[in-house]
C-alpha positions in Angstrom: 39.4 6.5 -51.5 40.1 5.5 -55.0 36.9 3.7 -56.8 37.5 0.1 -57.8 35.5 1.0 -61.2 34.1 4.1 -62.7 30.6 4.1 -64.6 30.5 7.0 -67.0 27.7 8.1 -69.0 28.6 10.1 -72.2 25.7 12.3 -72.2 26.4 14.7 -69.4 24.7 18.2 -68.6 27.8 20.4 -68.7 30.8 18.4 -70.2 31.2 15.7 -72.8 31.4 12.2 -71.3 34.2 11.3 -73.7 36.2 14.3 -72.5 35.8 13.0 -69.0 37.1 9.6 -70.1 40.0 11.2 -71.9 40.8 13.1 -68.8 40.6 10.1 -66.5 42.9 8.0 -68.6 45.5 10.6 -68.6 45.3 11.2 -64.8 48.3 9.6 -63.0 46.1 8.1 -60.1 42.9 7.2 -62.0 44.4 6.0 -65.4 44.3 2.4 -64.2 40.9 2.4 -62.9 38.4 0.3 -65.0 35.9 2.7 -66.8 32.6 1.2 -68.0 30.7 3.5 -70.3 26.9 3.2 -69.3 25.2 5.4 -71.7 22.1 5.6 -73.9 24.1 6.1 -77.0 24.6 3.1 -79.3 26.3 5.2 -82.1 29.2 3.2 -83.6 31.3 6.6 -83.5 30.8 6.8 -79.7 31.7 3.4 -79.2 34.8 3.4 -81.3 36.0 6.6 -79.9 35.3 5.3 -76.3 37.4 2.2 -76.8 40.3 4.5 -78.5 40.2 6.7 -75.4 40.7 3.6 -73.1 37.2 2.7 -72.0 37.1 -1.0 -70.5 33.7 -1.8 -71.4 30.8 -0.1 -73.3 27.1 -0.7 -72.4 24.0 0.7 -73.8 21.6 1.5 -71.1 18.3 -0.1 -71.2 15.3 2.0 -71.3 13.2 0.0 -68.9 14.1 0.7 -65.1 14.0 -2.9 -63.9 16.3 -3.9 -66.8 18.7 -1.0 -66.0 18.8 -2.2 -62.3 19.7 -5.8 -63.6 22.5 -4.3 -65.8 23.8 -2.3 -62.9 23.9 -5.5 -60.6 25.7 -7.2 -63.4 28.4 -4.8 -63.7 28.9 -4.5 -60.0 29.2 -8.4 -59.8 31.7 -8.6 -62.5 33.9 -5.5 -61.9 33.8 -5.7 -58.1 33.5 -9.6 -57.5 34.5 -11.7 -60.4 37.2 -9.4 -62.2 40.8 -10.0 -60.9 42.3 -6.6 -60.7 45.9 -5.7 -60.6 46.2 -3.8 -57.5 49.8 -2.6 -56.7 
C-alpha cells in the first residue's frame, strides 16, 4: 500500500536524506505523498534545500524522548486526521 504521509530524517546512515527526498518527489507513484522532514538538523541550508526539493513540512526533532513522542502524535493527527488530501 502507498503511505498517506512519509516521515523522513535527513541524517540517514548510508544515503543522504535530501537525495531520498529528491528521488521520492521525482517518482511517478510517490511524488504526491506529503513528506515531513523530521530531523535533528536546524541548519538553514538543509531547511531551504528540503523545501526546494518538495518537502511539505520541516520539523526539528526534540532531543527529549517524551517531547519527540508528542511531536510524532501531532504530526499523525494533522497529516492523517485533519489534513484534507486530494486522493484521486
